[in-house]
Structures are given as structure tokens and as C-alpha cells.
C-alpha positions in Angstrom: -20.2 -10.8 -12.9 -18.3 -12.1 -15.9 -15.7 -10.2 -17.9 -14.7 -10.6 -21.5 -10.9 -10.0 -21.6 -9.9 -12.5 -24.3 -8.0 -15.0 -22.2 -10.4 -14.8 -19.2 -13.8 -14.7 -20.9 -15.3 -17.1 -18.3 -13.7 -15.6 -15.2 -15.8 -14.0 -12.5 -14.5 -10.6 -11.5 -14.8 -9.7 -7.8 -14.8 -6.0 -6.9 -14.2 -5.5 -3.2 -14.8 -2.0 -1.9 -12.0 -2.0 0.8 -8.9 -3.9 1.7 -10.6 -5.8 4.6 -13.3 -6.9 2.2 -10.6 -8.1 -0.2 -8.8 -10.0 2.5 -12.1 -11.7 3.5 -12.4 -13.0 0.0 -8.8 -14.2 0.0 -9.6 -16.2 3.2 -12.1 -18.4 1.3 -11.2 -22.1 0.9 -10.4 -21.5 -2.8 -9.2 -17.9 -2.9 -9.6 -15.9 -6.1 -6.6 -14.8 -8.2 -5.5 -11.2 -7.4 -5.6 -8.8 -10.4 -3.9 -5.4 -10.3 -2.7 -4.1 -13.7 -2.9 -7.5 -15.3 0.1 -6.8 -17.5 1.7 -10.2 -16.6 -1.4 -12.3 -15.9 -3.2 -11.5 -19.2 -0.1 -12.3 -21.2 0.5 -15.6 -19.4 -3.0 -16.7 -20.0 -3.0 -15.5 -23.6 0.2 -17.4 -24.3 -1.2 -20.6 -22.7 1.4 -20.4 -19.9 -1.3 -20.7 -17.3 -5.0 -21.6 -17.2 -7.4 -18.6 -17.0 -8.5 -18.2 -13.3 -12.1 -19.1 -12.4 -12.3 -15.9 -10.3 -10.4 -12.7 -10.4 -10.1 -10.3 -7.4 -9.7 -6.7 -8.7 -7.4 -4.6 -6.6 -7.2 -1.5 -8.8 -10.0 0.3 -6.9 -8.7 -0.2 -3.4 -7.5 3.2 -1.9 -5.5 1.4 0.8 -3.1 0.2 -1.9 -2.5 3.5 -3.7 -0.6 5.9 -1.4 3.0 7.0 -1.6 4.2 8.5 1.7 7.5 9.7 3.0 8.4 9.4 6.7 11.8 10.0 8.2 14.3 8.2 6.1 11.9 5.9 4.3 9.2 6.0 1.5 6.2 3.7 1.7 4.7 2.8 -1.7 1.3 1.2 -1.9 1.3 -2.1 -3.8 -1.3 -0.6 -6.2 0.8 2.3 -7.2 1.5 2.2 -10.9 5.0 2.5 -12.4 3.8 5.8 -14.0 2.7 7.2 -10.6 6.0 6.2 -9.0 8.2 7.7 -11.7 6.4 11.0 -11.5 6.1 11.3 -7.7 8.1 14.2 -6.3 9.3 12.4 -3.1 10.4 9.3 -5.1 12.3 11.4 -7.5 14.4 12.9 -4.7 14.6 10.0 -2.3 14.7 7.0 -4.6 16.1 8.3 -8.0 17.3 4.8 -9.0 13.7 3.5 -8.7 12.5 6.2 -11.0 15.1 5.1 -13.5 14.0 1.4 -13.1 10.2 2.0 -13.5 10.8 4.3 -16.4 12.1 1.3 -18.4 9.3 -1.1 -17.6 7.6 -1.6 -20.9 6.1 1.4 -22.6 3.8 4.1 -21.3 0.7 1.8 -21.6 2.4 -0.8 -19.4 3.6 1.8 -16.9 0.1 3.3 -16.5 -1.4 -0.1 -15.8 1.3 -2.2 -14.2 1.9 -1.9 -10.4 4.9 -2.4 -8.1 2.9 -5.0 -6.2 2.1 -6.9 -9.4 5.8 -6.8 -10.4 6.8 -8.4 -7.1 4.0 -11.0 -7.3 5.2 -12.1 -10.7 8.6 -13.0 -9.2 10.6 -12.9 -12.4 14.4 -12.8 -12.0 14.4 -10.5 -15.1 12.0 -7.9 -13.5 13.4 -4.4 -13.6 12.3 -3.4 -10.0 13.5 -6.1 -7.6 17.2 -5.3 -8.0 16.6 -1.8 -6.9 14.5 -2.9 -3.9 17.4 -5.0 -2.7 19.9 -2.1 -2.6 17.3 0.1 -0.9 16.8 -2.5 1.8 13.1 -2.7 1.1 10.5 -4.3 3.3 7.4 -5.9 1.8 4.2 -5.6 3.8 1.7 -8.4 3.2 -1.7 -8.9 4.9 -4.4 -11.4 5.5 -7.4 -11.5 7.8 -5.0 -12.9 10.4 -2.8 -9.7 10.4 0.2 -8.3 8.6 3.8 -9.4 8.1 6.8 -7.3 7.3 9.3 -9.2 5.2 12.7 -8.0 4.1 12.9 -8.1 0.3 16.0 -10.4 0.5 13.7 -13.0 2.3 10.6 -12.3 0.2 12.4 -13.5 -3.0 12.8 -17.2 -2.4 13.4 -18.9 -5.8 12.5 -18.7 -9.5 9.0 -17.1 -9.5 8.6 -18.2 -5.9 7.9 -15.6 -3.2 7.0 -15.6 0.5 3.3 -15.0 0.0 0.7 -17.3 1.4 -2.4 -18.2 -0.6 -4.6 -16.0 1.6 -2.3 -13.0 1.6 -2.0 -9.8 -0.5 0.9 -7.6 -1.0 0.0 -4.3 0.6 3.0 -2.0 0.3 6.8 -1.8 -0.1 8.9 0.5 2.1 12.4 1.6 0.9 15.2 3.5 2.7 15.8 6.8 0.9 19.2 7.6 -0.6 21.5 8.8 2.3 22.9 12.3 2.1 26.1 12.4 0.1 25.5 9.0 -1.5 24.8 8.1 -5.1 22.8 5.4 -6.8 22.4 4.2 -10.3 20.8 1.7 -12.6 21.8 -0.2 -15.7 19.9 -2.4 -18.1 21.2 -4.4 -21.1 18.7 -5.7 -23.6 17.8 -5.7 -27.3 16.1 -2.3 -26.9 16.0 0.6 -24.5 12.4 -0.2 -23.5 9.7 -2.8 -24.0 12.2 -5.6 -23.9 13.0 -8.3 -21.3 16.5 -7.6 -19.8 19.5 -9.8 -20.5 20.9 -8.4 -17.3 20.3 -5.4 -15.1 21.7 -4.0 -11.9 21.6 -1.2 -9.3 24.1 0.3 -6.9 24.0 2.6 -4.0 27.2 3.9 -2.4 29.2 6.7 -0.8 32.8 7.8 -1.3 34.5 10.0 1.3 38.0 11.4 0.5 38.5 8.7 -2.1 37.6 5.8 0.2 34.5 3.7 -0.2 32.4 4.2 2.9 29.4 2.1 1.8 28.5 0.2 -1.3 25.5 -2.0 -2.1 25.1 -3.7 -5.5 22.4 -6.0 -7.0 21.9 -7.7 -10.3 18.9 -9.4 -12.1 18.8 -12.2 -14.6 22.0 -13.8 -13.2 20.3 -16.2 -10.7 16.8 -17.6 -10.0 16.0 -14.3 -8.2 17.5 -10.8 -8.2 20.4 -10.9 -5.9 22.8 -8.7 -3.9 26.6 -9.4 -4.2 27.8 -9.6 -0.6 31.3 -10.7 -1.5 31.8 -7.6 -3.7 30.2 -5.3 -1.1 32.4 -6.7 1.8 35.5 -6.3 -0.3 34.9 -2.7 -1.3 34.0 -1.1 2.0 37.1 0.7 3.4 39.0 0.4 0.1 40.4 3.3 -1.9 38.6 3.9 -5.2 41.6 2.9 -7.3 41.9 0.9 -10.5 43.3 -2.0 -8.5 40.1 -2.0 -6.3 37.8 -1.7 -9.3 39.5 -4.5 -11.2 39.2 -6.9 -8.2 35.6 -6.0 -7.7 34.9 -6.7 -11.4 36.6 -10.1 -11.0 34.6 -11.0 -7.9 31.3 -10.0 -9.5 31.9 -12.2 -12.5 32.9 -15.1 -10.3 30.0 -14.8 -7.8 27.1 -15.1 -10.2 25.6 -18.3 -11.6 23.4 -17.3 -14.6 21.9 -19.7 -17.1 21.9 -19.6 -20.9 18.5 -18.9 -22.5 16.9 -17.4 -25.5 18.0 -13.9 -24.6 21.7 -14.5 -23.7 24.4 -17.0 -22.7 25.6 -17.7 -19.2 29.2 -16.8 -20.2 28.1 -13.4 -21.5 26.1 -12.6 -18.4 29.0 -13.4 -16.1 31.2 -11.1 -18.1 28.6 -8.3 -18.1 28.1 -8.7 -14.3 31.7 -7.7 -13.8 31.5 -4.9 -16.3 28.4 -3.5 -14.6 30.2 -3.3 -11.3 33.2 -1.7 -12.9 30.8 0.9 -14.5 29.1 1.6 -11.2 32.4 2.2 -9.4 33.8 4.3 -12.3 30.8 6.6 -12.1 32.2 7.9 -8.8 35.3 9.2 -10.6 33.2 11.2 -13.1 31.8 13.6 -10.5 28.2 13.0 -11.5 25.4 13.7 -9.0 22.4 11.5 -8.2 21.2 8.6 -10.2 23.3 7.4 -13.1 20.4 6.3 -15.3 20.2 3.6 -18.0 23.0 2.6 -20.2 22.9 2.1 -24.0 21.3 -1.2 -24.8 22.5 -3.7 -27.4 21.1 -4.1 -30.8 
């Protein structure tokens, strides 16, 4: 049947009743374009950034993509779970508090109730709010086709600018994250023109643990400083085993600024992003000296 959604008036909307049926449709010689929340696809079509698809494959009604389940030290989130469902899920609040903070800043409530974690990954934007968190949570992306499933570490799934490891006949099925270890902290920061409904100039996440003043573990990731969201392995390797001192923090800040290669665009300059990358890492480390518990939340945004 045809739909009338402004930019896709002539598109045929396919409504599979199950994931196997959807995968069979994706196996056709010219597979349809998957449609979850449509919060990116519709905007791109409306802006003329892409041609309206001839056929759309609706994924919203598929129960196989909706679940959120905890098992041992991981939480598996179905690709069709919305940002609103994620931010309000009890297990996610406890096990992945930084993800709750990240999805809470994706657009406004209307976007959060429609947009999905799978759709956000499929978009592949380096300015997306979710990918940096998935990196520090060592997430694994599950994709499927009629040929079977693949489990792809998020660091390998994000290939280049808006390029992901997803074949034309595959769908993103789920994302599995490691929960916050006991005694560890994690936090999230975003800088943009507003606190919400704005594309980030730069954002980042950390997850770490301090024992007796010594950094036992530390993972840090940033977005909008490279073609994809990235971890900072040089910073992480330097920090582990170091005392949480001003000298350590200053060197980590310097390493962070030196290790990123952002671009200048309409939202910010490369020089500013390099400086902020270091300041974010400093802020993440300083949070340990404040004695706060759990996720650090979002920082004041620029005007």
C-alpha cells in the first residue's frame, strides 16, 4: 500500500508480521529501506539530502526487536526499543545509568518516543548521542539476515563517516552492553547550543573505578571529534595504575586534546573541539574527587 508522509508520498510501505518475514523481504534483489522511528530518514528526505525510497520496510510492529533483558553482567536492548523506553527501564537505570543520561538528551519527548536505538546506530552520525556510550560499555551489535546472525563489537561496527558494518540484506536486531561494574562510576557530557533538541558540538562518556586513590580502570569516548565516535586508547592506557593527582589529570587532558582530529563545521571549530576534548577528560577525572555516586549527568550547554 502507499503512504502519505510528505517526503515519501509515493513510497510503498511493507508491514511484515515477524522478523523472519522482514528478513525475507530484505533478501530480495532490491531490498526495501528499513523504517523504525523515521526521525532521521524523514528529515533527510524532506531536506533533499536523499531521494525518497521506493519501498519502506516498517520495523515498529516487530516484537522481536522490542525487548530489554538483563542477564548476568549484560543488558540486551532490542533495536526497536525507543529512547523513551530505554530511559524509563528499571534495569537500564541501574545497570547503564550513562545510557539513560544520553538518551534523555536525544531531541525532545516526541523524538524520544519515536526514535530507536537501532535507528540511531543505522544513521551512523559521528554527532549521535548514543554511540559514545556504547563504546565505553563494550557494546556488541547483533545483526541478522536470512543467512544467520552476526555479533559485531561496536568498535568494529562504526567504520567511517555514516558508514557501518551492515550488509544490504541485514537488519540491526539488538545491542548488548556490559553493565556498570560494582564500585565503578560513569558519566556523560554534551556541549551544544541548547540542553536538548540540538546537534552536539562535542559529547563524551566515561566509565572508571578508583581504588585507594589509584585509577584501577578507565574508559573514555568522544563524539563529533572524528568521522565516528571514538575511544581514546592513549588516554586510557596512560591512566590505569596512576594516582588520581593533578599531575595525572593535567597529562590526561593534554593527551586527549592531542589525540583527536576534529573538523571545523557550521557548529564549531576544530581548535575548539580539541580544547574541549581535553576539558571533558579533566572533568570526568575530577568527578571522582567530588565523591558523587553513579552517573554524572549532562553538563551546562553553551548559548
